[in-house]
N, C-alpha and C positions, 0 to 999 in steps of 0.2 A: 401502416405497419404497426403491429402491436408493440407496446412498451412493457418492459419487465423491470422488476426491482432487483437490486443486488441482493446477494444472500444475507448480508448484514441487516436488511430491512424486511426479510421474508419471515415474519413471526409465526407463520403457519407450520413451518418445518421445525419440529421438535423431536426429541428422542421418544420412541414408543416403548411401552412396557413390554418386557420379554415374556414369553410363555412361562407358565409356572414350572419351575424345576428346582432341583437342589443338587449341590455338588458335595462330594465327600472324599476324603483322602484314604487310600487303601495301601497297606503294606502286605504284599503278596510273597509268601515264602516259596522257595523252590519245591517242586513236587517229588524230588528224588533224594535230597539230603539237605543238611544245613551247613556243612563245611566241605571244602573241595581242595584237591591237590592238582598240580600240573597235569595236563592232558585229559582231565576229567571233564564231563559235560554237566552244565547247570540247566535244568529244565523248569520252565514256568508255564502253567496252564492258566490262561486268562479265563475269567468266569464266562459261563454261557447260560442261556435260558433265563436271563434277567430282563424282564419286560421293561421296555422304554429306557434302557440304560445304555450309555455310550462311554467309550474310553478315549481320552485325549492323549495321543501319543507324544505331543509336544510338551506335555506336563508329566513326563515319565522319566525315571532314572533308575539305573541299577546301582544299588548300594551294597558295599561289602567292606569288611576289615581285611586289609592286606598285611601279612606278616612276613618279614624277611627272614628266611631260615638259611641263608647262604653262609658257608663256613670255609675257612682255609683248610689246607691239608692237615694242619695241626688241630683242627676242630675248633678254631676260634672264630667268633662271629666276624663277618666282613660286610662292608658297605656295598650296595648295588645302585646302579643308575638306570632309570627308565629311558627308553627312546623318546624322541621329541613329542610323541602323542601321549606320553604319560601312561596311566594305567589302562588305556585302550590297548596297549601292547600286550596285555595279558589275554586278550581274546583272539584266538586263531580263526574261529569259524562261527558264523551266526546263521541260524536257520529259523524260518517261520513256516509252520505247517498247520493243517486243519483236516480232520476226518481222513487222515492218511495221505492227503494230497499236499505236495510241497508248494508253498507260496513263493519262497525265495530261499536261496542257498548260496551264501557268500563265503568262500574259503579265502584265506589270507586277509581276513578282515583287518587285522592290525597293520598290514603293509599299506592298504588303502587308507586307513585312518591316519597314518603318518603323512601320507601324501596330501590328504585333504586338510589336515591341520596346518601343513606348510602353506598351502595355497589359499585357504579360505578363512583362516583365523588370524586376527590382527596380533601384532606383537604385544599390544596392551592387554588383550584378553589372555594371551598365553602366560604373561607374567603376573597377572592379578587373579581374575576370576578362575581362569583355567588352572592356575597353579594350585588353588585351594580345592577345586572340584575334582580334577583328574590328574594332577601331577605334571603339568607342563611348566616350562620356565621361560620360554622365549630365547633360550640359548640353543646350541647345537645338540643338546641332550635334554632329557626330562629330569624330574625331581630325583634327588639322592635320598635313599632310605638308609640311614646310618645304623650303627650297632647300638647306639644309646637309646634310640626310639624306633625299634624295629617294626612296630605295628602302627597302621594309620588307616582311617576310614576314607574311602573315595566314593563319590556319587557321579556316575557316568550317564549323561543324557543319552537317550536312545537315538543313534544316528545310523546312516547307511542302510536303512531298512525301508521297504515300501510302506510299512505302517507309519513311519515318520516322514515320508516323502510323498504324501498325497498331493494332487494338483487339480484344483485348489485344495486348501486345507480342509479335511473332513474329520469329524469324529467317527470312531469305529464302533458300530453297533455290537453290543454284548448280548443280544437276544437270539443269536443263532442257536441251532440245536447241537452244534459241535463246537467245542472251544478252540480258539487259536492257541497254538503252542509255540513258545519261543525257546530256542536252545542256544546256549553259548558254550562252545568247546574251548577250553583253556589251552594256552600255548605252553610248550615245554619250557622249563626254567632257563635253559641255556640260551634260547632265542628271545625270551620275553624281556630280558634286561641284561645289562653289562655288569660283570664283576671285575675287580682290578687286574687279575692275572689268570693265566691258563691253568694254574694249579688250584684255584679256588673252585669250590663246588656250589653252583647256584641253586637256590631252592626258595620256594614260597608256599604259603597256604592262604586260603580265603575262608573266612568265617563270617557269621552273622549276615548272610547273603539274603537280600530281599529286593523285589521290584516295587518301587513306590510310584503311585500314579493317582490321578484325579478321575473319578467317575462322575458322570452327570446323569441324573435320573429325571425324566420328564413325567409330568402328570399324565394320567390316562387320556385326558382330553387333548393335550398337546401331542402325545404320541399318535392319537387318532388322526389329527390333522396331517402329520407327516406321512402316515400310511396312506391317507387319501391322495396326497400330492404325488407320492412315489408309486402308488399301486402295489405296495408291498415288495417292491424290488429296489435294492440299494446298490447302485453302481459307483465304484470308486476308482478313479484313475490314479496311478502312482508310478514313480520311477524306482527301479531296482538295479542291483548290480549282480554280475556273475564273474567268475574268475577262470582264467586259463593261463598256462605257463609253457615256456620252452627254455632250452639251454643253448647259449651261444658259446661254442668251444673257443678256447684260447687261440688268439691270433687269426681267427677266421674273419674273412672279409664280407661275409654275407649270411643272412638268416632268413629262411622261409618257414613259417610255422602255421600249421592248421589250427585255428582257434576254436572251432565248434560252436560258435555263437549262432543259434537258430531262434530268432525272435521276429515279431512282426514290425517292431519299430526300434531299431538300433540307432541310438542318438549320438553316442561318442564312445571312444575307446581310449582308456588311460593306460600308459605304458611306463613301467618301472624297470630299471636295470639295477641288479644287485650282485656283488661279487660273491661267488660260491664260498670263498674262504671265510666270509663272515656269516653267510646264510646257514651253512651246515658244516663248514670246515674247521680248521684249527683255531681260527679267531672267533668262532661263534660265541664262546663264553665271554671273552673280553673285548668284543666288538659290538657295534650298534647294528645288529642283524636286520632290523626292520626298517630303520630310517636312513641308513647310509646308502644312497643311490649314486650311480656313476653314469657317465655318458658313454663309456665303453668304446670310444672311437667312432661313434655313430656319425655317418655322413649324410644319409637321406633315408626316408622311410615312407610307407604308404600301406593301404589295405587293398587286397584284391577280393572282390565279391563276385563269384562266378566269372573270374578273369577280367572284370571291369575294375579299373583303378580308382580308388578314392583316397585323397582328392585326385582330380584328373592330372595334376602335376605333383610329383613327390615333394614332400617337405624336406628342405635342404638345410643341413648344418655343416657346410663345407669349410668354414673358416676356423673350426675348432671352438667357436663361441656358441651362444644359444639364442640369438635374437629371433630368428624365424621359428624355431620350436617353441619358444616362449610365447610369441605372438599367436601361434596356432593353438596353444594350450589355453590362452586367455580367450580366444575366439570360441573354443569348445565349452568354456565355462560362462560364456556370454558376458565377459567383463573386459573386453579389449579396450573400450573407450570409457571405462569407469576409473577415472583418475583419482578417486578417493580410496580405491582398494589397495591393499598392500599384502605382503606375504613374508614368510621367513626363508625364502629360497636363497637369498643372498646375505643372510645373517651370519657373517663369518668373522665378526670382530669380538674381542673381549677388552675390557678396560681394567686397569690396575689401580691400586691406591684406594680401594674402597674399604673404609674402616668399619669393622663390626658387622659385615654383611657379605653376602655372596657376590661373586663377580657378575657384572651386568652385561648383557649382550645387546649390541646396537646393530640395526640394519643400516644400509648405505644411505637411507633417506633420513636418518636421525640428524638433528642439528647439533650434533656433538662430535668432536673429532678425537678419537682415541690416540694414544701414543703411537708414533710411527712404528715402533717395534712390535706392536700388536696387530698390525694389518695382515690379514690372512689372504690366501688365494681365494678367488671367487669360487665358492663351493658348487655353484650351478654349472660351471664350465669344466670342471675337472673330469678327466677320462678315467683315471685309475686311483681313486682315493683309498687310503688304508682302512678307514672306517673304525679306528680303534681309539681315537682321541677327540674329545669335543672341545679341547682347548681349555686354558686356565689363565687367569689374570696373573700379572707379575706381583711380586711381593710388595712393591711400592711403586709410586709414580716414577717413570723413567726406566724401570727394570723390564727386561724382556718377558713376554708372556709365552706360554706353551701354545704352539700353533694347533689349530684343529685340522684333522684330516678326514672329516665327515663330508661326504658329497650330498648334493640335493637335486641333481638333474632329474627332470620329469618332463614327459611329453604326452601329447594327446592328439587325437584325430576327430574332428567334428563331422557329423553326418546329418544333423538336423537342419535341412535346407529350407523347409517350408515356413519356419518361424523366423522372422527377421531379426529379432533380438532375444529370442528364447524365453520371453516372458508371458506368452499367451497361456491362459488357463483353460481355453476352449478347444484347442486343436493340438495334435502332436503329429510329427511328420518325419520321423526317422526313416532309415532305409530298411525294408523288409529283407530278412536273411533266412526266412523259412525255406527249408529244403535247398539251401544254398551252401556253397563252399566259401568260407571266410578265411583268408590267409593274411598274415603279416609278412611284408617283404622289407627287409632293412639291409642297407649297405654300410659296412664298417671299414675302418682304416686297417684293421688287422694288426695293430701295434700293441694292443693290450694283451699281456701274457697272463691271462687269468680266465677261467671259466666264469660265465655270467648267467645268472638266473634272470630271465625276462618274464615279468608278470604283466598280464593283460587283464584289465577290468572293463567289462562291457556295461555301459549305462543304457538302460532300455525302459520302455513303458509297458506296464501291465494293467489289466482291467480286473479288479476284484468285484465279484457280484454276489449278492446275498438275496435270494428269492424266497421270501417268507410265505408266499402263496404257492411255492413249489416244494423243493427238497428241504428248505430251511437251513441249508449249509452253504458255506462259501465255495465258490468256483473261481478259478483263475485262468485268464487268457493272456498269453504272451505274444 
């Protein structure tokens, strides 16, 4: 039997010199304007026809100066608060296209961003790095933009796009004959953030907008080696999102919605319930329209794909709490047994008596006990939250705090059965829904006296292909 050395004694294994390349930083201005107002679209055209040059989507961010133009009825400046995803709430829709073909189109980008910030970002990131970059706080709301300092620069990392969700990570070639185009459609001001009262007029403006990224340029010899390995064809697997929605009428006990998701590999569906009164109704201005989610009396739910039920037994929330929906959501994100992960779904506390600083939000897992008077209802379990108050600390230790009425309920359905823990970079195995009827079927208690907007986000795999020995432009298979 042959003997081997441990790695600490294997002196033949050393790092190899990388191929000759250089990286440089690019600030790309929009192609259609330099300043933008609510509901307008920001367009970026990534470079094309750049030999041997690649774009790193994980080293890319959208930079802009946000200016609060909200006023009261008397035309005085007024403070506004972002939702929990911070400045991501300003983006309603993100599209990626090339040569007239759509690569991805995600409507309600900001609603999904709020959900993903809740589930995937730690409290430490949201209150430190995220606070500076995108305006998160770790509380039940985002950063406050006051009247004394109405302008602030934000840098939003590129997320929820197939360009930033390649599997495994790939650099994006910039030598295609047609450029990749990224469009961000801005949210209307009333939904993008919260103003104090119904009489306030929300408004904002973006200026100094640019897409900042790192480009890597290979030497002709190095690029020739890659061309020889690939045969001039560059295939990139990536995950993408698409959106569908339906309305649950007040006091209804059931909802069946056709979702229209037609893809070759549907991996999971994320489901958000939001009260219409804050989404587009009377509380839109002074409510958290994007991030306040409710359970809406949900009892059980599942998907029907060509009349076949997924999962084979419905997911049940029969006791008014959220253990099984939360377990299924963690399963869908492949983190059910990751005991190091955390979230902001139950961050319903505030603490008082903090001198010279903002109130601090604690999750249930924090080793700190707030005053008894500040304990709030579990926001993940509430069926009918108001969605208008993120809570506030008491004026001093021992004094009562203002309770939050922002809900965080979120659920998902996992469909990727062939990957045991969701971490394989070589296969993907969602359910094919091509030419299929995909329906959501939910049962509700019928006790919630409010219309509910139900948002569905399909997470699926696409194949991006660039054949330089053919058309020289990107093609996309879903």
